[in-house]
C-alpha positions as CSV (number, residue, x, y, z in Angstrom):
1,M,47.7,21.6,18.8
2,I,45.5,20.3,15.7
3,K,47.2,18.3,13.2
4,F,44.6,16.9,11.4
5,I,41.0,18.4,10.1
6,Y,38.1,16.5,8.8
7,F,35.6,18.1,7.0
8,D,32.0,17.0,6.0
9,V,30.7,17.5,3.1
10,G,26.9,18.3,2.8
11,G,26.2,21.1,4.9
12,V,29.8,22.5,4.7
13,F,31.0,22.5,1.3
14,V,27.3,22.1,-0.5
15,N,24.1,23.4,1.0
16,C,21.5,20.1,0.3
17,E,18.5,22.2,1.8
18,N,16.7,21.8,-1.6
19,Y,17.5,18.1,-1.9
20,F,15.2,15.7,-4.4
21,K,13.4,19.1,-5.5
22,K,14.1,18.8,-8.9
23,V,13.4,15.0,-9.5
24,T,9.9,15.5,-7.8
25,S,9.5,18.4,-9.9
26,D,10.2,16.7,-13.0
27,F,8.1,13.4,-12.2
28,K,5.2,15.4,-10.5
29,I,5.7,13.4,-7.2
30,P,4.7,14.6,-4.1
31,Y,7.8,15.7,-1.9
32,D,6.5,14.0,1.4
33,I,6.0,10.8,-0.7
34,F,9.3,10.8,-2.1
35,L,10.7,11.5,1.1
36,K,9.0,8.5,2.7
37,Q,10.7,6.4,0.0
38,W,14.1,7.9,1.0
39,D,13.7,7.3,4.4
40,T,13.2,3.6,3.6
41,Y,16.4,3.3,2.2
42,N,18.6,6.1,3.4
43,D,20.7,3.8,5.4
44,S,21.4,1.2,2.9
45,I,22.6,3.8,0.2
46,T,24.6,5.7,2.6
47,R,26.3,2.4,3.3
48,G,27.0,1.7,-0.1
49,K,24.4,-1.4,-0.1
50,I,22.7,0.2,-3.0
51,A,23.6,3.2,-5.7
52,P,21.6,6.0,-6.2
53,Q,20.8,4.6,-9.6
54,E,19.4,1.6,-8.1
55,F,17.2,3.6,-5.4
56,W,15.8,5.5,-8.4
57,G,14.6,2.2,-9.7
58,K,13.2,1.1,-6.5
59,V,11.1,4.6,-6.3
60,R,10.0,4.0,-9.9
61,D,8.7,0.5,-9.1
62,N,6.9,1.5,-5.6
63,L,5.2,4.7,-7.0
64,Q,4.5,3.1,-10.5
65,I,6.8,5.6,-12.3
66,I,6.5,4.6,-16.2
67,D,9.0,7.0,-17.4
68,G,12.5,7.9,-16.1
69,A,14.2,4.7,-16.9
70,T,17.3,6.7,-18.2
71,Y,17.1,9.5,-15.8
72,D,20.5,10.1,-14.2
73,F,19.5,10.3,-10.6
74,L,22.5,11.2,-9.2
75,E,23.6,14.1,-11.6
76,N,19.8,15.5,-11.0
77,W,20.1,15.3,-7.4
78,I,23.4,16.9,-7.2
79,S,21.9,19.8,-9.5
80,D,19.9,20.5,-6.3
81,Y,23.2,21.6,-4.4
82,I,24.5,24.9,-3.7
83,F,28.0,25.6,-3.9
84,I,29.5,27.1,-0.5
85,S,32.3,29.1,-1.6
86,P,33.9,30.3,1.6
87,S,34.7,27.1,2.9
88,S,36.1,25.8,-0.3
89,D,38.5,28.3,-0.3
90,F,39.5,28.1,3.1
91,V,40.3,24.4,2.9
92,K,42.2,25.5,-0.1
93,G,44.0,27.7,1.7
94,I,44.8,25.6,4.9
95,S,45.7,22.6,3.1
96,S,49.4,23.3,3.1
97,T,49.7,23.7,6.3
98,Y,47.6,21.2,7.9
99,R,46.9,17.5,7.0
100,V,43.5,18.0,5.5
101,G,40.7,14.8,5.0
102,I,37.2,14.1,4.4
103,L,34.6,12.1,6.7
104,T,31.0,12.0,5.3
105,N,27.6,10.3,5.1
106,I,27.6,10.0,1.1
107,Y,26.4,8.1,-1.8
108,E,28.1,5.8,-4.4
109,G,29.6,8.0,-7.2
110,M,28.8,11.3,-5.6
111,L,31.8,12.7,-4.2
112,S,33.7,12.2,-7.3
113,R,31.0,14.0,-9.3
114,L,30.8,16.9,-6.8
115,M,34.8,17.0,-7.3
116,Q,34.7,17.3,-10.9
117,K,32.2,20.1,-10.7
118,G,33.9,21.8,-8.4
119,L,31.6,21.9,-5.5
120,V,33.9,20.3,-3.4
121,P,37.9,21.4,-3.2
122,S,40.0,18.9,-5.6
123,I,42.8,19.0,-3.5
124,K,45.4,16.2,-2.2
125,Y,43.4,15.0,0.8
126,S,45.3,13.0,3.4
127,V,42.5,10.6,4.0
128,I,38.7,10.3,2.6
129,I,36.6,8.3,4.5
130,D,33.4,7.9,2.2
131,S,30.6,6.2,4.2
132,S,29.4,4.4,0.8
133,E,32.9,2.9,0.5
134,V,33.5,2.0,4.1
135,H,30.1,0.8,4.6
136,M,29.8,2.6,7.9
137,K,28.1,5.6,8.6
138,K,28.4,8.7,11.1
139,P,27.1,8.7,14.3
140,D,28.4,5.2,14.3
141,A,31.4,4.6,16.3
142,E,33.2,2.2,14.1
143,I,33.7,5.2,11.5
144,Y,35.0,7.8,14.0
145,E,37.2,4.6,14.7
146,L,38.3,4.2,11.6
147,A,38.9,8.0,11.0
148,Q,41.2,8.5,13.8
149,K,43.1,4.8,13.0
150,R,43.8,6.7,9.6
151,A,44.4,10.2,10.7
152,N,47.5,8.4,12.8
153,V,47.5,11.2,15.3
154,A,46.1,11.5,19.0
155,P,42.5,12.3,19.3
156,I,43.2,15.7,20.9
157,E,44.9,16.5,18.0
158,I,41.6,15.8,15.4
159,L,39.5,18.4,14.7
160,L,35.9,17.9,12.8
161,V,33.7,20.3,11.1
162,D,30.3,19.1,10.6
163,D,27.1,20.9,10.3
164,R,25.3,18.2,12.4
165,E,25.2,18.4,16.3
166,D,24.9,14.6,16.8
167,F,27.8,13.9,14.6
168,I,29.7,16.5,16.4
169,K,29.0,14.8,19.8
170,V,30.3,11.7,19.1
171,A,33.8,13.1,17.7
172,S,33.9,15.0,21.3
173,N,33.1,11.8,23.0
174,F,36.4,10.4,21.2
175,G,38.5,13.1,22.4
176,W,38.4,14.9,19.3
177,Q,37.8,18.8,19.0
178,A,35.0,19.4,17.2
179,I,32.9,22.6,15.9
180,Q,29.6,22.9,14.2
181,F,29.4,24.6,11.0
182,Q,26.6,26.9,10.2
183,T,25.6,26.0,6.6
184,N,23.8,29.5,6.1
185,N,26.8,31.5,7.6
186,P,29.7,29.7,6.4
187,S,32.1,33.1,7.1
188,A,30.8,32.9,10.9
189,S,31.9,29.5,10.9
190,I,35.2,30.1,9.4
191,K,36.0,32.7,11.8
192,A,35.4,30.3,14.4
193,I,37.3,27.5,13.0
194,K,40.1,30.0,12.7
195,K,39.7,30.9,15.9
196,M,39.6,27.5,17.4
197,I,42.8,26.5,15.6
198,A,44.7,29.6,16.6
199,T,43.6,28.5,20.8
200,A,44.5,25.1,20.2
201,Q,48.5,25.9,19.2
202,I,48.7,28.0,22.2
């Protein structure tokens, strides 16, 4: 029986495929060059060691960008995201029946802004595990251990909905149930989730 459902954010509630398109366009930065900067600092940002605006400051220094000192990097980053309404509607619908949580690799201040903008359902989550706050990230084992402890149910009673196959694999290794969300086919994914929940209740 499934008693607790964890949802990822990127790829589940929002489509992030066009990330950094706006900032690279605004400052005429070659996209591959910007991604190299991101790769350098990705781990530190995801673990909350540096904030998104600090990252932007480092990019400006490294690429010798004169303008942009007051540029709201996080806000413009979020503007690249596309709302996935079916998954949001689904979570709102099941939140009165199941305990629901968020388990996500995300960046300081982003989750609250996404909720304020209605891009992530603003419901009463039983648990929120934000990588930038707990200083851990998927697929590291310790973040799953923390999520399992806070869910306070048996591993088999946890379902993880995530778009990343490698993140799903670790959850399965912990004895969780898991399903890979298809970002570009949310309706099919929700149908599969419903089927998994129904099967688990038998």
